[in-house]
BAKETOR-143413 format. One line per field, with one value per residue: residue number from 1; residue in three letters; x, y, z of N, C-alpha, C, O in turn. Coordinates in Angstrom, 1 decimal, m for minus. Example, Ala and Ser with C-alpha at 12.3 -4.5 7.8 and 13.67 -1.06 7.14 Angstrom:
BEGIN
k = c(1  2)
r = c(ALA  SER)
n_xx = c(13.2  12.8)
n_yy = c(m5.7  m2.2)
n_zz = c(7.8  7.1)
ca_xx = c(12.3  13.7)
ca_yy = c(m4.5  m1.1)
ca_zz = c(7.8  7.1)
c_xx = c(13.2  12.9)
c_yy = c(m3.3  0.0)
c_zz = c(7.8  7.9)
o_xx = c(14.2  13.4)
o_yy = c(m3.3  1.1)
o_zz = c(8.5  8.0)
REM end
This chain:
BEGIN
k = c(1  2  3  4  5  6  7  8  9  10  11  12  13  14  15  16  17  18  19  20  21  22  23  24  25  26  27  28  29  30  31  32  33  34  35  36  37  38  39  40  41  42  43  44  45  46  47  48  49  50)
r = c(MET  LYS  THR  VAL  ASP  LEU  ILE  ALA  SER  GLY  TYR  GLU  TRP  GLU  CYS  PRO  GLU  CYS  GLU  TYR  LEU  ASN  ASP  GLU  ILE  GLU  VAL  THR  GLU  LYS  VAL  THR  CYS  PRO  GLY  CYS  GLY  ASN  GLU  TYR  GLU  THR  ASN  PRO  PRO  GLU  HIS  ALA  ILE  LYS)
n_xx = c(74.6  72.1  72.4  71.3  70.5  71.0  69.3  69.7  67.3  66.9  67.7  68.0  67.8  68.1  66.8  68.8  67.9  64.9  64.3  63.0  62.4  63.8  63.4  65.4  65.8  68.1  71.7  72.7  74.5  73.5  70.8  67.4  65.3  61.9  60.4  61.3  62.6  65.3  68.6  71.1  74.5  75.7  77.2  79.3  77.5  76.5  76.6  74.7  75.7  75.3)
n_yy = c(389.2  391.8  395.2  397.9  401.3  402.9  405.3  407.7  408.8  410.6  412.0  411.3  412.7  412.9  415.2  416.6  417.9  417.8  415.3  414.8  413.2  413.9  414.5  415.0  416.3  416.9  417.3  419.8  422.7  423.6  422.7  423.0  422.2  421.4  420.6  421.9  424.2  424.7  425.3  423.5  422.7  420.5  417.3  415.4  413.3  409.9  406.8  403.9  400.8  397.5)
n_zz = c(107.6  107.6  108.4  110.6  111.4  114.5  116.3  118.7  120.9  123.0  126.3  129.8  133.0  136.6  138.8  141.4  143.5  143.7  142.7  140.5  137.4  134.5  130.9  128.0  124.7  123.4  123.9  126.1  127.5  129.9  132.0  133.0  135.7  135.4  137.6  139.9  139.2  139.4  138.1  136.3  135.4  132.8  132.7  130.4  128.2  129.0  127.4  127.2  126.5  125.5)
ca_xx = c(73.5  71.9  72.5  70.3  71.0  70.3  69.2  69.4  66.1  66.8  68.5  67.3  68.6  67.4  67.2  69.3  67.1  63.6  64.3  62.1  63.0  63.7  63.9  65.9  66.0  69.5  72.6  73.0  75.5  72.8  69.4  66.5  64.3  60.5  59.8  61.6  63.1  66.7  69.4  72.4  75.4  75.6  78.4  79.2  76.5  76.9  75.8  74.5  76.0  75.4)
ca_yy = c(389.8  393.1  396.2  399.0  402.4  403.2  406.7  408.1  409.5  411.5  411.8  411.4  413.0  413.1  416.4  416.3  418.7  417.3  413.9  414.8  412.6  414.8  414.0  416.1  415.7  417.1  417.8  421.3  422.9  423.8  422.3  423.5  421.3  421.9  420.3  422.9  425.5  424.7  425.1  422.8  422.5  419.2  416.5  414.7  412.3  408.6  405.8  402.4  399.8  396.1)
ca_zz = c(108.2  107.3  109.5  110.8  112.1  115.8  116.5  120.1  120.9  124.1  127.4  131.0  134.2  137.8  139.6  142.8  144.6  143.9  142.3  139.3  136.2  133.3  129.6  127.1  123.3  122.9  125.0  126.2  128.6  131.1  132.0  134.1  136.1  135.5  138.9  141.0  138.6  139.6  136.8  136.5  134.2  132.5  132.4  129.0  128.2  129.0  126.5  127.7  125.4  126.0)
c_xx = c(73.4  72.1  71.4  71.0  70.3  70.4  68.8  68.2  65.9  67.8  67.7  68.3  67.7  67.8  67.7  68.6  65.8  63.4  63.4  63.0  62.8  64.0  64.2  66.0  67.3  70.3  72.9  73.9  74.8  71.3  68.7  65.4  62.9  59.9  60.0  62.2  64.7  67.5  70.7  73.2  75.4  77.1  78.2  78.2  77.2  76.0  75.8  74.8  76.1  76.3)
c_yy = c(391.3  394.0  397.2  400.1  402.6  404.7  407.0  409.1  410.5  411.1  412.0  411.9  413.3  414.3  416.1  416.9  418.0  415.9  413.8  414.2  413.3  414.2  415.3  415.5  416.0  417.5  419.2  421.5  423.2  423.2  422.9  422.5  421.9  421.6  421.4  424.2  425.6  424.5  424.4  422.7  420.9  418.5  416.0  413.6  410.8  407.7  404.5  401.6  398.4  395.2)
c_zz = c(107.9  108.6  109.4  111.5  113.4  116.0  118.0  120.1  122.2  125.3  128.7  132.1  135.4  138.5  141.0  143.9  144.8  143.5  141.1  138.1  135.0  132.0  128.7  125.8  122.8  124.1  124.9  127.3  129.9  130.9  133.1  134.5  136.1  136.8  139.9  140.4  138.7  138.2  137.2  135.2  134.1  132.3  130.9  129.2  128.3  128.2  127.0  126.4  126.0  125.1)
o_xx = c(74.4  71.9  70.8  71.9  69.1  71.5  67.7  68.1  64.9  68.5  66.9  69.4  66.6  68.9  67.0  68.7  65.5  62.4  63.0  64.1  61.6  64.9  63.6  66.3  67.7  69.8  73.2  74.1  75.4  70.8  69.3  64.7  62.8  58.9  59.1  62.3  65.2  67.0  71.3  72.7  75.2  78.0  77.1  78.1  78.3  74.8  76.9  74.0  76.9  76.4)
o_yy = c(391.9  393.5  397.5  399.9  402.6  405.3  406.7  410.0  411.1  410.1  412.9  411.5  413.8  414.5  415.3  416.6  417.7  415.4  412.6  414.6  413.4  413.3  416.3  414.3  415.4  417.8  419.8  420.5  422.9  423.3  423.2  422.0  422.9  422.3  421.7  425.1  426.6  423.8  424.6  422.8  420.2  419.2  416.0  413.0  410.6  407.8  404.0  401.7  398.2  394.0)
o_zz = c(107.8  109.7  108.4  112.3  113.4  115.9  118.5  119.3  122.3  125.2  128.7  132.1  135.2  138.9  141.7  145.1  146.0  143.8  140.8  137.9  134.5  132.0  128.6  125.6  121.8  125.1  123.9  128.1  130.9  129.8  134.2  133.6  136.7  137.1  140.7  141.2  138.2  137.4  138.3  134.1  135.0  131.9  130.4  130.3  127.8  128.2  127.3  125.5  126.9  125.3)
REM end
C-alpha cells in the first residue's frame, strides 16, 4: 500500500474564562484569547491518534 504524509494544520484551545474556542497555527509559549483578552501559558500539545 502507498503512503501519504499527514500535516498538522493547527491547534484548538478553549478559553477557561469566556469559553471562546480559539484556533492557533503554531505552538507558542503563551496565547491571548481574542474573546476576552486574557493571556495564558500553554501546555505541550496533545495529538489525537486513532
